[in-house]
C-alpha positions as CSV (number, residue, x, y, z in Angstrom):
1,M,-8.8,19.1,-8.0
2,R,-9.5,17.0,-11.1
3,P,-13.1,16.0,-12.2
4,V,-13.1,12.4,-13.4
5,P,-15.2,11.4,-16.5
6,A,-17.8,8.8,-16.0
7,A,-17.4,5.3,-17.6
8,T,-20.2,3.2,-18.9
9,T,-21.0,-0.2,-17.6
10,G,-23.6,-1.5,-20.0
11,G,-26.2,-1.3,-17.3
12,D,-27.5,0.7,-14.4
13,A,-24.8,0.3,-11.6
14,P,-25.9,1.5,-8.1
15,S,-22.3,2.1,-7.0
16,L,-20.5,5.4,-7.6
17,L,-17.3,3.6,-8.6
18,A,-16.8,-0.2,-9.0
19,A,-13.9,-2.5,-9.8
20,Q,-14.4,-6.1,-10.8
21,N,-11.5,-8.6,-10.9
22,L,-9.3,-5.6,-11.4
23,E,-5.6,-6.3,-12.1
24,I,-3.4,-3.2,-12.1
25,G,0.2,-2.7,-13.3
26,H,2.4,-1.5,-16.1
27,G,3.2,-2.8,-19.5
28,G,0.6,-5.5,-19.3
29,R,2.2,-7.0,-16.1
30,A,0.0,-7.3,-13.0
31,L,1.5,-5.8,-9.9
32,L,-1.0,-7.4,-7.4
33,P,-3.8,-10.1,-7.2
34,P,-7.2,-9.0,-8.7
35,V,-9.2,-6.5,-6.6
36,S,-13.0,-6.1,-6.6
37,L,-14.7,-3.3,-4.8
38,A,-17.8,-1.1,-5.0
39,I,-18.0,2.4,-3.4
40,N,-21.6,3.7,-2.5
41,P,-22.9,7.1,-1.4
42,A,-21.7,8.4,2.0
43,E,-19.2,5.6,2.5
44,S,-15.7,6.1,4.0
45,W,-12.9,4.1,2.3
46,V,-9.2,4.1,3.1
47,V,-6.3,2.6,1.1
48,V,-3.2,1.7,3.0
49,G,0.2,0.0,2.4
50,R,3.9,0.6,2.2
51,N,5.7,2.8,-0.4
52,G,5.7,0.8,-3.6
53,A,2.8,-1.3,-2.6
54,G,0.6,-0.3,-5.5
55,K,-1.5,2.4,-3.9
56,S,-0.9,5.1,-6.5
57,T,-1.3,2.6,-9.3
58,L,-4.6,1.5,-8.0
59,L,-5.7,5.1,-7.6
60,R,-4.7,6.0,-11.2
61,T,-6.4,3.0,-12.6
62,L,-9.7,3.6,-10.7
63,L,-9.6,7.3,-11.9
64,G,-9.1,6.1,-15.5
65,L,-5.6,7.6,-15.8
66,L,-4.1,4.1,-16.4
67,P,-5.5,1.1,-18.2
68,P,-6.2,-2.0,-16.3
69,V,-4.1,-5.1,-16.9
70,S,-7.3,-7.0,-16.8
71,G,-10.8,-6.7,-15.3
72,C,-12.8,-3.5,-15.4
73,V,-13.6,-0.3,-13.6
74,A,-17.0,1.5,-13.9
75,R,-18.0,4.9,-12.7
76,S,-21.5,6.2,-12.5
77,A,-22.6,9.5,-14.1
78,A,-22.4,11.2,-10.6
79,A,-19.4,13.4,-10.2
80,V,-16.1,11.9,-9.0
81,V,-13.4,14.4,-8.0
82,Y,-9.7,13.7,-7.3
83,V,-7.9,15.9,-4.8
84,P,-4.1,15.6,-5.0
85,Q,-1.6,15.7,-2.2
86,R,-0.2,19.0,-3.3
87,V,-1.3,21.7,-5.8
88,E,1.1,23.9,-7.7
89,L,-0.3,27.3,-8.7
90,E,1.4,29.8,-11.0
91,P,3.5,31.9,-8.7
92,T,3.1,35.0,-10.7
93,V,-0.7,35.0,-10.2
94,P,-1.5,35.7,-6.6
95,M,-4.6,33.8,-5.6
96,R,-6.5,33.9,-2.4
97,G,-8.0,30.7,-0.9
98,V,-11.5,31.8,-2.1
99,D,-10.2,32.1,-5.6
100,V,-8.8,28.6,-5.5
101,V,-12.2,27.3,-4.2
102,A,-14.0,29.1,-7.0
103,M,-11.8,27.3,-9.6
104,G,-14.0,24.2,-8.8
105,L,-16.8,25.9,-10.8
106,D,-14.7,26.2,-13.9
107,A,-16.0,22.9,-15.4
108,G,-19.2,24.7,-16.3
109,W,-17.7,27.9,-17.4
110,S,-18.8,29.6,-20.6
111,F,-17.7,32.7,-22.5
112,L,-21.3,33.5,-22.8
113,R,-21.4,33.8,-18.9
114,P,-17.9,34.8,-17.9
115,W,-18.8,36.2,-14.4
116,R,-19.7,34.1,-11.4
117,S,-23.3,34.3,-10.6
118,R,-24.6,35.1,-7.1
119,A,-25.7,31.5,-6.6
120,Q,-22.1,30.3,-7.6
121,W,-20.6,32.6,-5.0
122,G,-23.0,31.2,-2.5
123,A,-21.9,27.7,-3.3
124,V,-18.2,28.9,-2.8
125,A,-19.2,30.4,0.6
126,E,-21.0,27.2,1.5
127,A,-18.1,25.0,0.7
128,I,-15.7,27.2,2.6
129,A,-18.0,27.1,5.6
130,D,-18.3,23.3,5.3
131,V,-14.6,22.9,5.8
132,G,-14.2,25.6,8.5
133,A,-12.0,27.9,6.3
134,E,-13.8,31.1,6.8
135,A,-11.0,32.6,8.9
136,F,-8.3,32.3,6.2
137,A,-10.1,31.9,2.9
138,R,-9.2,35.5,1.8
139,Q,-5.5,35.1,2.6
140,R,-3.0,34.2,-0.1
141,F,-3.0,30.5,-0.8
142,E,0.7,30.0,-0.8
143,T,1.0,31.6,2.7
144,L,-1.3,29.1,4.3
145,S,-0.2,26.1,6.4
146,A,-0.5,22.5,4.9
147,G,-3.7,22.0,6.9
148,Q,-5.3,25.2,5.7
149,Q,-4.3,24.5,2.1
150,Q,-5.9,21.0,2.4
151,R,-9.1,22.6,3.6
152,I,-9.1,25.0,0.6
153,M,-8.6,22.1,-1.8
154,L,-11.4,20.1,-0.2
155,A,-13.7,23.1,-0.4
156,Q,-12.7,23.4,-4.1
157,A,-13.8,19.7,-4.6
158,L,-17.1,20.3,-2.7
159,V,-18.2,23.3,-4.7
160,G,-19.0,21.1,-7.6
161,R,-21.2,18.9,-5.3
162,P,-19.4,15.6,-6.1
163,A,-20.8,12.2,-5.2
164,L,-17.2,10.8,-4.4
165,I,-14.0,12.5,-3.4
166,I,-10.7,10.6,-3.8
167,L,-7.9,12.1,-1.8
168,D,-4.2,11.2,-2.2
169,E,-2.3,11.5,1.1
170,P,-4.2,14.7,2.3
171,T,-2.5,14.6,5.8
172,A,1.0,13.7,4.7
173,A,2.4,17.1,5.6
174,M,0.3,17.9,8.7
175,D,0.9,17.6,12.4
176,L,-1.4,15.4,14.4
177,I,-3.9,18.2,15.3
178,A,-4.3,19.3,11.6
179,E,-4.7,15.6,10.7
180,R,-7.3,15.0,13.3
181,D,-9.2,18.1,12.0
182,T,-9.0,17.1,8.4
183,L,-10.4,13.6,9.1
184,A,-13.1,15.1,11.3
185,I,-14.1,17.5,8.4
186,L,-14.3,14.5,6.0
187,A,-16.6,12.7,8.5
188,R,-18.9,15.8,8.6
189,V,-18.9,16.2,4.8
190,R,-20.0,12.6,4.5
191,A,-22.8,13.1,7.0
192,N,-24.0,16.5,5.8
193,R,-23.5,16.1,2.0
194,G,-23.9,12.4,1.6
195,C,-20.8,12.1,-0.6
196,A,-18.4,9.2,-0.3
197,T,-14.7,9.6,0.3
198,M,-11.7,7.4,-0.5
199,L,-8.5,8.3,1.4
200,V,-5.0,7.1,0.4
201,T,-2.8,7.4,3.5
202,H,0.3,6.2,5.3
203,R,-1.2,7.1,8.7
204,L,-2.5,3.6,9.5
205,S,-4.2,4.1,12.9
206,A,-6.0,7.4,12.0
207,G,-6.8,6.3,8.5
208,L,-8.3,2.9,9.5
209,R,-10.1,4.3,12.5
210,Q,-12.2,6.7,10.4
211,A,-13.1,4.1,7.6
212,Q,-15.9,1.7,7.0
213,H,-14.1,-0.1,4.3
214,A,-10.4,-0.6,3.8
215,V,-8.0,-1.7,1.0
216,F,-4.6,-3.0,2.0
217,L,-2.0,-3.5,-0.8
218,D,1.4,-5.1,-0.7
219,A,3.1,-5.9,-4.0
220,E,6.1,-7.7,-2.3
221,G,3.7,-9.9,-0.3
222,Q,1.2,-10.3,-3.1
223,A,-1.6,-9.1,-0.8
224,A,-4.7,-7.2,-2.1
225,V,-7.2,-7.1,0.8
226,V,-10.6,-5.4,0.5
227,G,-12.8,-5.5,3.5
228,T,-13.3,-3.9,6.9
229,P,-10.4,-2.3,8.8
230,G,-10.6,-5.4,11.0
231,D,-10.0,-7.6,8.0
232,V,-6.9,-5.6,7.1
233,L,-5.6,-5.6,10.6
234,A,-5.9,-9.4,10.9
235,H,-4.2,-10.1,7.5
236,P,-0.8,-11.9,8.0
237,V,1.1,-9.8,5.5
238,F,-0.2,-6.6,7.3
239,Q,0.8,-8.0,10.7
240,Q,4.2,-9.1,9.4
241,H,5.0,-5.5,8.3
242,F,3.1,-3.4,10.9
243,G,2.4,-5.7,13.8
244,T,-0.6,-4.6,16.1
245,V,-2.0,-1.1,15.1
246,P,-4.2,0.4,17.9
247,L,-7.2,2.1,16.4
248,G,-8.7,3.6,19.5
249,T,-12.4,4.3,20.0
250,A,-12.6,8.1,20.5
251,P,-14.8,9.8,17.9
252,L,-13.2,12.2,15.4
253,Q,-13.6,15.8,16.5
254,E,-12.0,19.1,15.3
255,V,-9.5,20.4,17.7
256,T,-8.8,23.8,16.1
257,R,-10.5,25.8,13.3
258,G,-7.2,27.3,12.2
259,A,-5.1,24.2,11.5
């Protein structure tokens, strides 16, 4: 989990994160047409596209890890947190899930107060409960399944009470049940905590079904679509590569608490 520093916009921007006429790429060469978007509290966003489409480049540019080719990105002072697809912990230091979650508090650590307060441990317990990880939070992190590890990483992000969580392929290594559970947890987090989420995924049907807003990127077809999932599904470049993608209408619900 990586906290993202805020960027100034020269004014009071209502959005948590906004991009205006943003061109992304490397070495000053644009990979895609310009993109404009604005992420607001409690919104659900999904970014889809093939390998090499520009998803990771967009993500890194929005996070401030890559400079834009042109255009601008602005982030509000509210906390933006990045959750990677995988996390590598030092193998010689055994850590339980609860210890990994508590690492989300380290941004405010001070040598004057080296120990966690009761309130901080309360925030850790609340975050673990929010993602349904109570049953395995005290197990060694490296022994957990992909779905369980992702819940722990999401709890680590939540413990800092972010306004926006950006997740890179969180369901890539999961089976369908664990994937469904993860998406249901994200929906519950948005409803209960009011934070927005942006999910980068290859799972088109599940990803688009849970989103209010979608970004479809395709560098080969020079497509950069920002709109509703329906806008993405109807785009000719999307249909050329993926055809008709059924979304279904069933609400997202957790199937198992131990996935």
